[in-house]
C-alpha positions in Angstrom: 72.3 116.1 97.9 74.2 116.9 101.1 74.9 113.6 102.9 78.0 112.7 101.0 79.5 116.2 101.2 79.0 116.1 104.9 80.9 112.8 105.3 83.7 114.0 103.0 84.1 117.3 104.6 84.5 115.6 107.9 87.2 113.5 106.3 88.9 116.6 105.0 89.1 117.9 108.6 90.5 114.7 109.9 93.2 114.9 107.3 94.1 118.5 108.0 94.2 118.2 111.8 94.7 114.4 112.2 97.6 115.0 114.6 95.1 116.6 117.0 91.9 114.7 116.5 90.1 113.9 119.8 87.2 111.7 120.8 88.0 109.1 118.2 90.6 106.7 117.0 94.0 108.0 115.8 95.4 106.6 112.7 97.5 104.1 114.7 94.3 102.4 116.0 92.0 99.8 114.4 88.4 100.6 115.4 85.3 98.3 115.7 82.0 99.9 116.4 78.2 99.1 116.5 75.3 101.5 116.7 71.6 102.0 116.5 69.3 104.9 115.5 65.5 104.8 116.0 62.3 106.7 116.7 62.4 108.3 113.3 58.8 108.6 112.1 58.2 109.3 108.4 56.7 112.8 107.9 54.7 112.1 104.7 53.2 108.7 105.5 52.7 106.2 108.2 55.7 104.2 109.4 59.1 104.7 110.9 62.8 103.8 110.3 65.4 102.1 112.5 69.0 101.9 111.4 71.6 99.4 112.7 75.2 99.5 111.8 78.5 97.7 112.5 81.9 98.8 111.1 85.6 98.4 111.1 88.3 100.8 110.0 92.0 100.4 110.0 95.2 101.7 108.6 96.8 99.1 106.2 100.4 99.9 107.0 102.7 102.3 108.7 102.8 105.7 106.9 104.9 105.3 103.8 107.5 108.0 103.2 107.4 108.7 99.4 110.2 111.3 99.7 111.3 114.0 102.1 108.4 115.3 104.2 105.7 113.5 102.2 103.9 110.5 103.8 101.1 108.3 102.4 98.8 106.3 104.6 96.5 103.7 103.1 93.4 102.7 105.0 90.4 100.3 104.8 86.9 100.9 106.0 84.0 98.4 106.0 80.5 99.1 107.2 77.3 96.9 107.3 74.0 98.7 107.7 70.4 97.4 108.2 67.5 99.6 107.4 64.3 98.5 109.1 61.0 100.1 108.1 58.0 99.4 110.3 54.2 100.0 109.7 54.6 101.4 106.2 52.0 100.9 103.5 52.1 98.3 100.8 53.0 100.9 98.2 56.0 102.2 100.1 58.9 102.3 97.6 61.8 101.2 99.9 61.9 97.9 101.6 64.0 96.6 104.5 67.6 96.5 103.3 70.9 94.9 104.3 73.6 97.2 102.9 77.3 97.2 102.8 80.1 99.6 102.0 83.8 98.9 101.4 86.3 101.8 100.9 90.0 101.9 100.2 91.6 105.3 100.7 95.0 106.9 100.8 95.9 110.1 102.8 98.9 112.2 101.7 100.5 114.7 104.1 103.3 117.1 103.3 104.9 119.0 106.2 108.4 120.3 106.3 110.2 120.1 109.6 109.6 123.3 111.5 107.1 124.7 109.1 103.6 125.7 110.3 102.1 124.7 106.9 100.5 121.3 106.4 99.4 120.2 102.9 97.1 117.3 102.5 95.6 115.2 99.8 93.1 112.3 100.0 91.6 109.9 97.5 89.0 107.1 98.0 87.4 104.3 95.9 84.2 103.1 97.5 81.7 100.4 96.8 78.3 100.9 98.5 75.7 98.3 97.6 73.2 95.7 98.5 75.6 93.2 96.8 73.1 92.4 94.1 74.0 92.8 90.4 77.1 94.8 91.2 78.1 97.3 88.4 79.6 100.7 87.9 76.7 102.4 89.8 77.9 100.8 93.0 81.2 102.5 92.9 82.2 106.1 93.6 85.6 107.9 93.4 86.4 111.0 95.5 89.4 113.3 95.9 90.2 116.0 98.3 92.9 118.7 98.8 93.5 120.7 101.9 96.0 123.1 103.6 96.4 123.7 107.3 98.3 126.3 109.2 99.6 125.7 112.8 99.4 129.1 114.4 100.7 127.7 117.7 101.1 124.4 119.5 97.5 124.7 120.6 95.7 126.1 117.5 95.5 124.8 113.8 93.3 126.1 111.1 92.6 124.3 107.8 90.8 124.8 104.5 90.1 122.5 101.6 88.1 121.4 98.6 86.5 118.0 97.9 85.4 116.6 94.5 82.7 113.9 94.8 81.7 111.1 92.5 84.2 111.7 89.8 82.7 108.8 87.8 79.1 110.0 88.0 77.3 113.2 89.0 80.4 115.1 90.0 80.1 117.9 92.5 82.7 120.1 94.3 82.4 121.6 97.8 84.7 123.7 100.1 85.4 123.0 103.7 86.9 124.5 106.8 88.2 123.1 110.1 90.1 124.1 113.2 91.6 122.4 116.3 92.1 124.3 119.5 93.6 123.0 122.7 92.1 125.6 125.0 93.7 124.1 128.2 95.6 121.0 129.2 92.3 119.2 129.7 89.9 120.9 127.2 90.0 120.7 123.4 87.5 122.2 120.9 87.4 121.4 117.2 85.4 121.9 114.0 86.3 119.0 111.7 84.5 119.7 108.4 80.9 119.9 109.7 81.6 117.8 112.8 82.0 119.6 116.0 83.8 118.2 119.1 84.3 119.5 122.6 86.4 117.1 124.7 87.4 117.1 128.3 90.3 114.9 129.4 90.6 114.9 133.2 93.2 112.1 133.2 95.1 110.2 130.6 92.6 107.3 131.0 89.3 109.2 130.5 87.8 111.4 127.8 84.3 113.0 128.0 83.1 114.7 124.9 80.1 116.4 123.3 79.9 115.7 119.6 77.8 116.9 116.7 78.4 114.8 113.6 76.9 113.2 110.5 75.7 109.6 110.2 74.8 110.0 106.5 75.3 107.3 103.9 74.4 106.4 100.3 74.1 103.0 98.7 73.2 101.7 95.2 70.6 98.9 95.1 68.7 96.9 92.5 65.1 97.8 92.9 62.2 95.2 92.5 61.7 96.4 88.9 65.4 95.7 88.2 66.4 99.3 87.9 69.5 100.7 89.6 68.6 103.1 92.4 70.4 105.0 95.1 69.2 105.1 98.7 70.4 108.3 100.3 70.1 108.5 104.1 70.9 111.8 105.8 71.1 112.2 109.6 72.9 114.5 112.0 73.7 113.4 115.6 74.3 115.4 118.8 75.4 113.3 121.8 77.6 112.7 124.8 80.5 110.2 124.6 82.8 108.6 127.2 86.1 107.1 126.3 87.9 104.8 128.8 91.4 103.4 128.4 91.4 99.7 129.3 95.1 99.0 128.7 98.0 100.7 127.0 96.7 99.4 123.6 92.9 99.3 124.1 90.2 102.0 124.5 86.4 101.5 124.8 83.9 104.2 123.9 80.1 104.6 124.5 77.8 107.4 123.5 74.1 108.3 123.1 72.0 111.3 122.1 69.5 112.7 119.6 69.3 112.7 115.8 67.9 115.5 113.7 67.7 116.6 110.1 66.8 113.0 109.2 65.9 112.3 105.6 65.5 109.3 103.3 65.6 109.5 99.5 65.4 107.1 96.6 66.8 108.3 93.3 68.4 107.2 90.1 72.3 107.4 89.8 71.9 110.5 87.6 70.0 112.3 90.3 66.4 111.9 89.2 64.3 111.5 92.4 61.7 108.8 92.9 60.9 109.4 96.5 61.9 111.7 99.4 60.7 112.0 102.9 61.8 113.9 106.0 62.0 111.9 109.3 61.2 113.0 112.8 64.0 113.5 115.3 65.2 110.3 116.9 67.7 108.8 119.3 71.0 106.9 118.8 73.4 104.8 120.8 76.9 103.6 119.9 79.7 101.6 121.4 83.2 101.1 119.9 86.5 99.4 120.7 89.8 100.7 119.4 93.0 98.7 119.5 96.5 100.0 118.9 97.7 98.2 115.8 100.5 100.2 114.3 
């Protein structure tokens, strides 16, 4: 399975270079967003998939100083997703689903004053479910450790390891990221497996090209009463525009193409019931971020 590693490796990068992340909310912002992906025809049967989502993420407090040079930042992320399948056969194993995920996380950063080294940790408890018959299969626990080195004020390189699903089918993956401020107006970064090129002509505008993952996994209760995981994998490439409305508010809109799309139904221990590739599709997204801390 690759979708959850993709999402977690992206999180790793955001931790290691969070001071320099562009084209998205900083930790001091609360973000609300909504999006759509469609045009994804099933490869092995008739029918297609549309995905709608709405989410909110926010820091729960100012960074907490545990002791000298170590800060802890708690955060909350909620996401609602609608899977719509059209023109599928009567025996198609996945129905339309309203799905939810709630995650509590904590980021730890250690950086001594004047040192180029940045040490990071991250842990998350997440429930991803259809909210029917909630049990241990709906929960996952993940941890991550990373180290970054600031070669200059304009370039930071980071490495790390993430351990996924500690309470289930555990897996471990490495990750790499960098953040490069090429000029005063151009920034390039690889954040896990998410790539961003951002152009900032003024302090009120950001234009960016982004390649990222829109992958998710949820546990559901199937019609036969068995616990099953829906694993949706998708990669996006698109153009985004960020506009500052006030000192505290930004709005963002973007659109582009999706590729590498895949839908899978499996048991929590990894036994696969169904898997299908999906054709390339399109996506659109709009978000609002508000300075809250």
